[in-house]
C-alpha positions in Angstrom: 15.4 -4.2 -20.6 17.7 -1.4 -19.4 17.1 2.3 -19.0 17.6 4.8 -21.7 21.5 4.9 -23.4 22.4 7.1 -25.7 25.3 7.4 -28.4 25.7 10.0 -30.7 27.2 9.7 -34.7 28.7 12.6 -36.6 31.7 13.2 -38.8 34.5 12.6 -36.5 32.2 9.3 -34.8 30.6 7.4 -37.8 29.6 4.2 -36.4 28.8 2.4 -33.0 29.3 -1.3 -32.7 27.2 -3.6 -29.9 28.5 -7.1 -29.0 25.4 -9.3 -28.1 26.5 -12.4 -25.9 23.2 -14.6 -25.6 20.8 -15.4 -28.4 18.0 -13.3 -27.2 20.4 -10.0 -26.6 19.6 -7.2 -28.9 19.1 -3.4 -28.7 15.6 -1.3 -29.0 16.2 2.4 -30.6 13.3 4.7 -29.4 14.1 7.4 -30.2 16.6 9.2 -33.3 17.4 13.6 -32.2 19.6 15.2 -35.3 21.3 18.7 -34.0 23.1 20.4 -36.5 24.7 23.9 -36.9 22.5 24.8 -40.0 19.4 26.2 -38.2 16.5 25.0 -36.3 13.8 26.1 -38.0 11.6 23.5 -40.2 12.3 25.0 -43.4 15.9 25.1 -42.4 16.4 21.9 -41.4 14.5 19.9 -43.3 16.0 21.1 -46.8 19.4 20.4 -45.2 18.2 17.2 -44.6 16.9 16.5 -47.7 20.2 17.3 -49.3 22.2 15.4 -47.6 19.7 12.4 -46.9 21.5 10.6 -44.2 20.6 7.1 -43.2 21.2 4.7 -41.0 23.5 1.5 -42.2 22.8 -1.5 -39.7 24.8 -4.7 -40.5 25.0 -8.0 -38.1 27.5 -10.5 -38.1 27.5 -13.6 -36.9 30.4 -15.8 -35.9 30.3 -18.0 -38.9 30.8 -14.9 -41.2 27.0 -14.8 -42.0 25.8 -11.4 -42.3 22.7 -8.8 -42.3 22.6 -5.5 -43.7 20.1 -3.3 -44.0 19.3 0.5 -43.8 16.9 2.8 -41.6 16.3 5.6 -44.2 15.9 9.0 -42.1 13.9 10.6 -45.0 11.3 8.3 -44.5 10.6 9.3 -41.2 9.9 13.0 -41.8 6.5 14.4 -42.2 4.7 17.3 -42.3 3.9 16.9 -38.6 7.6 17.6 -37.9 8.6 20.8 -36.8 12.1 19.4 -35.3 14.0 16.7 -36.6 13.1 14.7 -33.4 11.9 11.1 -34.2 10.5 9.2 -31.5 8.8 5.4 -32.5 6.0 3.6 -31.0 7.3 0.4 -32.6 11.1 0.5 -31.8 13.9 -0.4 -34.1 15.3 -3.7 -33.2 18.8 -4.3 -33.7 18.9 -7.5 -34.3 15.7 -8.4 -34.9 16.3 -12.0 -35.1 18.0 -12.2 -31.7 14.6 -10.8 -30.5 12.7 -14.0 -31.7 15.5 -16.1 -30.9 15.4 -17.5 -27.3 17.2 -20.7 -27.8 21.1 -21.1 -27.2 20.9 -23.9 -29.9 20.7 -21.9 -32.9 23.1 -19.3 -34.2 22.3 -15.4 -33.1 23.9 -12.4 -34.7 27.2 -11.9 -32.6 27.5 -8.2 -32.9 26.1 -5.1 -35.1 27.0 -2.1 -36.2 25.2 1.3 -36.5 26.7 3.3 -39.3 25.8 6.7 -40.5 26.3 7.2 -44.0 24.9 9.8 -46.6 23.4 9.2 -50.2 23.6 13.0 -50.8 26.4 15.6 -50.1 27.8 14.9 -46.8 27.1 16.7 -43.6 30.0 17.6 -41.5 27.7 19.7 -39.6 25.2 17.0 -38.6 25.0 15.0 -35.4 22.5 12.0 -34.9 21.6 11.3 -31.2 20.1 7.8 -30.9 18.4 6.8 -27.3 18.3 2.6 -27.0 17.5 0.2 -24.4 19.5 -2.8 -23.9 18.7 -6.4 -23.0 20.9 -8.4 -20.8 24.3 -9.5 -22.7 24.1 -6.5 -25.2 26.6 -4.0 -24.7 28.1 -1.4 -27.0 31.6 -1.3 -27.8 33.7 1.9 -27.9 
C-alpha cells in the first residue's frame, strides 16, 4: 500500500475516478472528514447532515460492460459519540472489494471506479467531504 492520499468532493467536484491496471488493484478508504460553512458545534453539523443526508455512490466497471454499484451511507456512520464529523474506520472501505480478493490475472477484474457525492435530502452546496485513502500498485486516480 502507498502512503495516505486524499481527495475532496463538493458541489464543484462531485466525483472522483480511479483506474485499476491489475486484477489485485484497489483503493482503501480509511477516513472521511466532513467540513462545511454551517458551523462546527455538534448540534449544528448533525442536524444539517441529517437534512441533506449525503452518501457516496460507488460505481465499478469491467471492460466487458458489467458494473457494480453500491452506496456508503454517511448518516449510518454517525453515532452519539461523534462530537465532530470525522469518521475513521478500523475496517477500511475497499473499492472495489472484488479486486482485493482476486489475485489472478485470468479472471475479469474491475477496471475503474467512480466515487460520487450524492444527497437523498436537500442538497448542501456548502459541504465538503475529504476522503483519505491508500492505493495498491496499479490503482491510479483520474483527474
